[in-house]
DOGURO-598043 format. One line per 3 residues: number of its first residue (from 1); for each residue x, y, z of C-alpha. Coordinates in Angstrom, 2 decimals, m for minus. Example, Ala and Ser with C-alpha at 12.3 -4.5 7.8 and 13.67 -1.06 7.14 Angstrom:
BEGIN
1> 12.30/m4.50/7.80 ~ 13.67/m1.06/7.14
END
This chain:
BEGIN
1> 3.20/19.98/0.57 ~ 1.52/23.40/0.09 ~ m2.13/24.63/0.39
4> m2.42/24.91/m3.35 ~ m1.65/21.30/m3.82 ~ m4.01/20.07/m1.18
7> m6.77/22.38/m2.89 ~ m6.31/20.50/m6.25 ~ m6.89/17.27/m4.26
10> m10.35/18.13/m3.07 ~ m11.84/18.02/m6.64 ~ m13.66/14.70/m7.60
13> m12.48/12.97/m10.79 ~ m15.17/12.84/m13.42 ~ m17.03/9.45/m13.35
16> m15.54/8.40/m10.04 ~ m18.90/8.36/m8.15 ~ m20.70/6.29/m10.96
19> m17.86/3.76/m11.19 ~ m18.04/3.16/m7.41 ~ m21.78/2.88/m7.49
22> m21.51/0.12/m10.09 ~ m18.87/m1.65/m7.85 ~ m21.23/m1.31/m4.76
25> m23.96/m2.97/m6.59 ~ m22.03/m5.83/m7.64 ~ m20.70/m6.18/m3.96
28> m24.30/m6.39/m2.83 ~ m25.06/m9.12/m5.40 ~ m22.01/m10.96/m4.09
31> m23.21/m10.69/m0.61 ~ m26.33/m12.54/m1.31 ~ m24.62/m15.05/m3.50
34> m24.85/m15.82/m7.24 ~ m26.36/m19.21/m6.72 ~ m29.78/m17.32/m5.79
37> m29.59/m14.23/m7.85 ~ m32.59/m11.93/m7.45 ~ m33.89/m8.94/m9.32
40> m31.66/m6.37/m7.68 ~ m28.59/m8.68/m8.28 ~ m29.43/m9.07/m11.83
43> m29.66/m5.24/m12.43 ~ m26.35/m4.84/m10.64 ~ m24.70/m7.31/m12.99
46> m26.28/m5.79/m15.92 ~ m25.07/m2.30/m14.73 ~ m21.45/m3.83/m14.50
49> m21.79/m5.16/m18.09 ~ m23.02/m1.71/m19.34 ~ m19.91/m0.07/m17.68
52> m17.47/m2.37/m19.63 ~ m19.32/m1.96/m22.92 ~ m16.87/m1.27/m25.70
55> m13.89/m2.55/m23.82 ~ m11.85/m5.64/m24.34 ~ m13.81/m7.10/m21.37
58> m17.23/m6.48/m23.02 ~ m17.81/m10.10/m24.55 ~ m16.51/m12.09/m21.47
61> m18.44/m10.02/m19.11 ~ m21.73/m10.14/m21.06 ~ m21.46/m13.88/m21.37
64> m20.64/m14.20/m17.58 ~ m23.67/m12.07/m16.48 ~ m25.85/m14.24/m18.89
67> m24.44/m17.33/m17.30 ~ m25.14/m16.14/m13.64 ~ m28.46/m15.03/m14.38
70> m29.34/m18.41/m15.78 ~ m27.77/m20.14/m12.93 ~ m24.96/m21.91/m14.71
73> m21.82/m19.86/m13.79 ~ m18.52/m21.64/m14.51 ~ m15.12/m20.68/m12.85
76> m14.20/m18.78/m16.08 ~ m17.40/m16.56/m15.70 ~ m16.63/m15.69/m12.10
79> m12.99/m14.72/m13.50 ~ m14.51/m12.34/m15.95 ~ m16.63/m10.63/m13.34
82> m13.75/m10.36/m10.98 ~ m11.76/m9.01/m13.80 ~ m14.50/m6.36/m14.56
85> m14.84/m5.22/m10.93 ~ m11.07/m4.88/m10.74 ~ m10.89/m2.85/m13.98
88> m13.40/m0.44/m12.62 ~ m11.47/0.17/m9.49 ~ m8.26/0.23/m11.42
91> m9.74/3.17/m13.50 ~ m10.74/4.76/m10.27 ~ m7.19/4.40/m8.96
94> m5.57/5.71/m12.04 ~ m7.82/8.89/m12.04 ~ m7.10/9.46/m8.32
97> m3.44/8.79/m8.78 ~ m3.21/11.10/m11.81 ~ m4.83/13.84/m9.73
100> m2.27/13.32/m6.95 ~ 0.79/13.31/m9.24 ~ m0.43/16.63/m10.99
103> m0.97/18.28/m7.60 ~ 2.46/17.13/m6.34 ~ 4.22/17.55/m9.63
106> 5.51/13.87/m9.09 ~ 6.88/12.04/m12.22 ~ 5.61/8.54/m12.68
109> 6.85/5.95/m15.29 ~ 4.25/4.10/m17.36 ~ 3.45/0.50/m16.85
112> 5.22/m1.91/m19.27 ~ 3.74/m5.10/m20.25 ~ 6.26/m8.06/m19.50
115> 7.86/m9.62/m22.70 ~ 7.15/m13.12/m21.29 ~ 3.60/m14.24/m20.74
118> 2.20/m15.93/m17.59 ~ 3.76/m19.01/m16.16 ~ 1.88/m22.39/m16.17
121> m0.52/m22.60/m13.14 ~ 0.41/m25.04/m10.57 ~ m2.00/m27.79/m9.75
124> m2.83/m26.45/m6.43 ~ m4.61/m23.47/m7.86 ~ m7.56/m25.75/m8.93
127> m8.63/m26.28/m5.45 ~ m8.33/m22.64/m4.65 ~ m10.23/m21.67/m7.83
130> m12.96/m24.10/m6.67 ~ m13.19/m22.74/m3.21 ~ m13.43/m19.10/m4.61
133> m16.26/m20.26/m6.90 ~ m18.18/m21.94/m4.09 ~ m18.02/m18.84/m1.90
136> m19.36/m16.71/m4.86 ~ m22.20/m19.17/m5.39 ~ m23.00/m19.15/m1.62
139> m22.59/m15.46/m0.94 ~ m21.22/m14.01/2.26 ~ m24.48/m14.58/4.20
142> m24.35/m18.34/3.25 ~ m21.00/m19.05/4.53 ~ m20.95/m21.78/7.12
145> m18.30/m23.79/9.08 ~ m18.30/m26.54/6.31 ~ m17.18/m24.12/3.75
148> m14.52/m22.60/5.98 ~ m13.22/m25.92/6.96 ~ m12.64/m26.70/3.21
151> m10.22/m23.74/3.16 ~ m7.74/m25.34/5.39 ~ m6.76/m27.98/2.91
154> m6.47/m25.40/0.35 ~ m4.32/m23.25/2.31 ~ m2.00/m26.17/3.07
157> m1.71/m27.17/m0.56 ~ m0.83/m23.58/m1.70 ~ 1.71/m23.08/1.11
160> 3.62/m26.02/m0.17 ~ 4.20/m24.10/m3.42 ~ 6.38/m21.02/m3.01
163> 4.80/m19.06/m5.80 ~ 1.42/m19.51/m4.45 ~ 2.04/m18.33/m0.82
166> 0.62/m14.97/m1.63 ~ m2.81/m16.88/m2.55 ~ m2.46/m19.02/0.63
169> m1.90/m15.97/2.95 ~ m4.94/m14.14/1.30 ~ m7.22/m17.15/1.62
172> m6.12/m17.98/5.13 ~ m6.79/m14.40/6.30 ~ m10.21/m14.07/4.72
175> m10.98/m17.48/6.07 ~ m10.13/m16.38/9.57 ~ m12.16/m13.23/9.22
178> m15.30/m15.22/8.10 ~ m14.93/m17.73/10.70 ~ m14.94/m14.97/13.46
181> m18.28/m13.67/11.86 ~ m20.17/m16.87/11.37 ~ m22.99/m17.08/11.28
184> m22.61/m14.16/8.80 ~ m26.39/m14.02/8.02 ~ m27.07/m12.60/11.53
187> m24.53/m9.62/11.00 ~ m26.22/m6.18/10.93 ~ m23.86/m5.02/8.31
190> m21.54/m6.96/6.29 ~ m18.07/m5.55/5.26 ~ m19.10/m6.11/1.46
193> m16.50/m3.93/0.03 ~ m13.66/m5.35/1.90 ~ m14.64/m8.91/1.25
196> m15.39/m8.30/m2.29 ~ m12.02/m6.83/m2.60 ~ m10.25/m9.88/m1.23
199> m12.63/m12.37/m3.29 ~ m11.79/m10.50/m6.60 ~ m8.07/m10.65/m5.86
202> m8.12/m14.34/m4.83 ~ m10.17/m15.15/m8.03 ~ m7.61/m13.39/m10.33
205> m4.50/m14.83/m8.56 ~ m6.00/m18.41/m9.22 ~ m5.86/m17.61/m13.11
208> m2.23/m18.42/m13.07 ~ 0.82/m16.31/m12.28 ~ m0.13/m12.71/m13.21
211> 2.47/m10.44/m14.95 ~ 4.48/m8.40/m12.32 ~ 6.61/m6.27/m14.72
214> 10.16/m6.69/m15.73 ~ 12.64/m7.08/m13.11 ~ 15.93/m5.18/m13.03
217> 18.61/m5.04/m10.51 ~ 19.67/m1.93/m8.75 ~ 22.62/m0.81/m6.43
220> 22.93/2.44/m4.47 ~ 21.98/4.13/m1.25 ~ 18.66/3.57/0.23
223> 17.14/6.24/2.52 ~ 14.14/5.14/4.58 ~ 11.48/7.71/4.77
226> 9.00/5.75/6.96 ~ 7.43/2.33/7.74 ~ 3.71/1.28/7.46
229> 3.01/m1.68/9.56 ~ 0.29/m4.08/8.29 ~ m0.66/m6.47/11.24
232> m3.46/m9.29/10.80 ~ m4.17/m12.02/13.31 ~ m2.27/m14.40/10.96
235> 0.31/m12.34/9.44 ~ 2.36/m9.13/9.85 ~ 4.17/m7.16/7.13
238> 6.40/m4.00/7.42 ~ 6.48/m1.99/4.38 ~ 9.33/0.53/4.07
241> 8.77/3.64/1.88 ~ 12.37/5.00/0.82 ~ 14.21/6.98/m1.75
244> 16.89/4.98/m3.69 ~ 19.80/6.91/m5.04 ~ 21.20/4.67/m7.80
247> 24.86/4.05/m7.90 ~ 25.08/4.75/m11.44 ~ 24.10/8.33/m10.90
250> 20.57/8.15/m12.32 ~ 17.83/10.12/m11.00 ~ 16.39/9.30/m7.41
253> 13.68/6.71/m7.20 ~ 10.68/6.42/m4.80 ~ 10.61/2.73/m3.88
256> 9.16/0.41/m1.13 ~ 10.24/m2.68/0.21 ~ 9.00/m5.03/2.81
259> 9.39/m8.18/4.88 ~ 6.70/m10.39/6.39 ~ 6.00/m13.19/8.96
262> 3.17/m15.46/10.02 ~ 1.85/m14.96/13.35 ~ m1.06/m15.81/15.82
265> m3.59/m13.34/17.26 ~ m1.92/m13.23/20.67 ~ 1.15/m11.53/19.17
268> 0.40/m7.82/19.03 ~ 1.88/m4.46/19.61 ~ 5.74/m4.04/19.86
271> 6.08/m7.92/20.06 ~ 5.43/m8.19/16.37 ~ 9.06/m6.90/15.67
274> 10.45/m9.97/17.36 ~ 8.87/m12.08/14.42 ~ 11.00/m10.07/11.93
277> 14.41/m10.87/13.74 ~ 15.71/m12.55/10.44 ~ 16.09/m9.09/9.00
280> 18.49/m7.34/11.59 ~ 19.81/m4.86/9.22 ~ 16.48/m3.48/8.03
283> 15.24/m3.37/11.70 ~ 18.47/m1.54/12.80 ~ 18.15/0.93/10.03
286> 14.58/1.68/11.03 ~ 15.42/2.06/14.75 ~ 18.49/3.96/14.31
289> 17.30/6.03/11.20 ~ 20.21/4.75/9.12 ~ 20.60/4.65/5.41
292> 21.55/1.21/3.78 ~ 23.90/0.44/0.94 ~ 22.20/m2.04/m1.50
295> 23.81/m4.27/m4.18 ~ 21.90/m5.89/m7.01 ~ 18.50/m5.98/m5.27
298> 15.62/m6.90/m7.86 ~ 13.26/m3.84/m8.63 ~ 9.81/m4.45/m10.14
301> 8.07/m1.20/m10.81 ~ 8.34/0.54/m7.49 ~ 8.69/m2.76/m5.32
304> 12.37/m3.52/m4.15 ~ 12.81/m7.20/m3.29 ~ 14.54/m7.47/0.10
307> 17.79/m9.78/0.62 ~ 19.64/m9.36/3.79 ~ 22.86/m10.53/2.22
310> 22.99/m7.79/m0.40 ~ 22.65/m4.83/2.19 ~ 25.07/m2.99/4.49
313> 24.32/m0.50/7.11 ~ 25.43/3.20/6.25 ~ 25.48/6.47/8.15
316> 22.51/7.97/9.86 ~ 20.05/10.29/7.95 ~ 17.27/12.34/8.90
319> 14.13/11.10/7.15 ~ 12.58/14.58/7.33 ~ 15.68/15.98/5.68
322> 15.51/13.27/3.00 ~ 11.92/14.03/2.24 ~ 12.51/17.85/2.18
325> 15.40/17.46/m0.40 ~ 14.58/14.30/m2.46 ~ 10.81/13.77/m2.53
328> 10.27/16.76/m4.88 ~ 12.64/15.36/m7.35 ~ 12.18/11.49/m7.11
331> 10.44/9.73/m9.76 ~ 8.28/6.53/m9.26 ~ 6.81/3.72/m11.07
334> 3.32/2.82/m12.06 ~ 1.30/0.36/m9.92 ~ 1.14/m3.45/m10.60
337> m2.11/m4.26/m12.29 ~ m3.37/m6.08/m9.28 ~ m2.53/m3.25/m7.00
340> m4.73/m0.68/m9.02 ~ m7.34/m0.18/m6.37 ~ m8.11/3.45/m4.65
343> m7.13/1.91/m1.18 ~ m3.81/0.88/m2.44 ~ m2.82/4.57/m3.08
346> m0.02/5.30/m0.36 ~ 2.24/8.26/m1.66 ~ 4.91/9.68/0.69
349> 4.62/13.49/1.46 ~ 6.20/15.76/3.79 ~ 4.05/18.56/5.42
352> 5.89/21.17/7.55 ~ 4.80/24.40/9.38 ~ 1.33/22.88/9.97
355> m1.42/23.23/12.29 ~ m3.28/20.44/13.72 ~ m7.01/21.04/14.25
358> m9.53/18.95/15.91 ~ m12.81/18.95/14.11 ~ m15.70/17.12/15.85
361> m13.11/14.58/17.30 ~ m11.20/14.26/14.00 ~ m7.86/15.40/13.74
364> m6.89/17.46/10.46 ~ m3.70/19.11/9.24 ~ m4.12/22.52/8.09
367> m1.70/23.81/5.28 ~ m2.19/27.47/4.14 ~ m6.07/27.38/5.15
370> m6.50/23.97/3.28 ~ m7.19/20.68/5.34 ~ m6.65/17.03/5.07
373> m7.94/14.85/7.78 ~ m5.42/12.70/9.65 ~ m5.94/8.83/9.72
376> m4.84/8.42/13.32 ~ m6.78/5.12/13.34 ~ m3.97/3.65/11.18
379> m1.28/4.36/13.92 ~ 0.23/0.84/14.75 ~ 0.56/m0.02/18.43
382> 4.01/m1.29/17.47 ~ 5.49/2.19/17.61 ~ 5.65/5.38/19.72
385> 3.27/7.33/17.60 ~ m0.05/8.38/19.44 ~ m2.96/10.48/18.63
388> m1.72/12.99/21.26 ~ 1.67/13.31/19.82 ~ 0.34/13.78/16.20
391> m1.92/16.55/17.64 ~ 1.04/18.29/18.86 ~ 3.10/18.03/15.50
394> 4.56/20.71/13.65 ~ 5.78/18.52/10.96 ~ 4.36/15.31/9.69
397> 5.84/12.75/7.23 ~ 3.24/10.39/6.01 ~ 1.16/8.56/3.21
400> m1.57/10.23/1.18 ~ m4.43/7.77/1.04 ~ m7.88/7.79/m0.57
403> m10.46/6.43/1.64 ~ m14.40/6.78/2.10 ~ m14.55/9.35/m0.52
406> m11.80/11.77/0.64 ~ m8.04/12.10/0.78 ~ m6.35/11.20/4.23
409> m2.77/11.75/5.64 ~ m1.60/8.65/7.48 ~ 1.39/9.62/9.75
412> 4.56/7.69/9.57 ~ 6.59/10.15/11.61 ~ 6.00/13.44/13.40
415> 8.35/16.22/14.75 ~ 6.75/17.90/17.77 ~ 7.49/19.95/20.73
418> 7.15/18.05/24.03 ~ 8.05/19.84/27.28 ~ 9.77/22.74/25.30
421> 11.95/20.00/23.68 ~ 11.88/19.30/19.85 ~ 11.37/15.49/19.31
424> 10.82/13.00/16.51 ~ 8.86/9.84/16.65 ~ 8.73/7.34/13.94
427> 6.72/4.01/13.53 ~ 10.00/2.17/13.11 ~ 11.58/3.54/16.36
430> 10.86/0.21/18.40 ~ 12.08/m2.14/15.72 ~ 14.97/m3.21/17.80
433> 13.24/m2.88/21.17 ~ 10.82/m0.55/22.94 ~ 12.50/2.77/23.96
436> 9.65/4.10/26.06 ~ 10.27/2.95/29.75 ~ 6.54/2.79/30.53
439> 5.66/0.79/27.66 ~ 8.83/m1.50/28.02 ~ 7.72/m2.17/31.69
442> 4.43/m3.18/30.39 ~ 5.93/m5.51/27.92 ~ 8.08/m6.99/30.63
445> 5.18/m7.71/32.92 ~ 3.21/m9.34/30.16 ~ 6.08/m11.65/29.08
448> 7.62/m12.48/25.80 ~ 4.80/m14.14/23.79 ~ 6.92/m14.77/20.99
451> 9.59/m16.60/23.01 ~ 7.02/m18.66/24.74 ~ 5.33/m19.93/21.67
454> 8.63/m20.73/19.98 ~ 9.81/m22.78/23.12 ~ 6.28/m24.63/23.11
457> 6.72/m25.26/19.20 ~ 10.31/m26.49/19.74 ~ 9.17/m28.81/22.43
460> 6.40/m30.40/20.42 ~ 8.76/m30.82/17.47 ~ 11.14/m32.78/19.68
463> 8.48/m35.19/20.62
END
């Protein structure tokens, strides 16, 4: 990544600020609740309808705004509003991603609509749809323990249906966040954008199984670049960004794959890797920086589904060398419609020969005089990367993200000089166990929370 490429990212796409202002107005209205819509909320919904005028959503959104204003909103009206909000953020996503692709010279295949339509919605979605409707009518400031208690039954019903587990995890996570904030009405500031993002996705997921693109099977050599750790009180996911060299000799593909597990809030830091012990080959590949030979793995867009029985460990490979050689020529796929959101942008890049500057307490990487802020707040406690180590880096392999009106670089791995010795540190280095003696000693002193919880769960099941 060069300075001229960074300079192109600093330009703001036309219409982006206006679209985000409309979304912000809608989020404020949702915070107050559609059941007691005021003048400001009415104006925000009218602005949303104006923004979608002339599009296929024009009619449904206008009807939905009229229904909410009249106090007679039905679930289908809220689905139209959620779709309109997501469409605006999707347009913002496309503008930003197009800017990034142009700057990096990255090829991206277009989205293709599946030939088969959405499958029939399972009955459990009815309860989920009703819960999201009640949340919108009440508003975030009206959420109480009674409403959150009702979520437990919905989550249980959705978990029983494999294709609804995505909905269940989303609803369970949001309910946990809300429960920790009750009474929301007393909060000085409500995270309106985040909660509205989750609400809109939840509503759209309850409209039936969304099209996710045609699946194909791929075989070849998978070269991991880095791992992004997503940890929540109730779930953890590790998302691996990698380059796939197809066995048929086709062009290299930029893909991502991930595995996840349920958790409790007491399992944090390096302990989360033990929750993913069912995937030993993936964890070994991350910890030992090795490639994998994959056979007939399903690929939808840029997302590679993971099956342990279809992969084999291969030889070691330096992720920095992989990025240097293959990232400039690798192509990638368009995002799934539900993932078209500015905060969903996470594009792997390699920055070498850099200087890290501390500007008012914020670390930034400087490339040929152009600067990009570093998202060190995203560094996971499950790996060896720290802000101090990032500050000493001479090369950074990370994800370009767009957040709070600017581009940020989230480090996945760094190369730095420590005590006159060149070292590499990657987020996945502790996937098979902590390698830092000091951290390992602290972990041993704290005990194995995962083992304790599993033993207690086993004891309860035996009774």
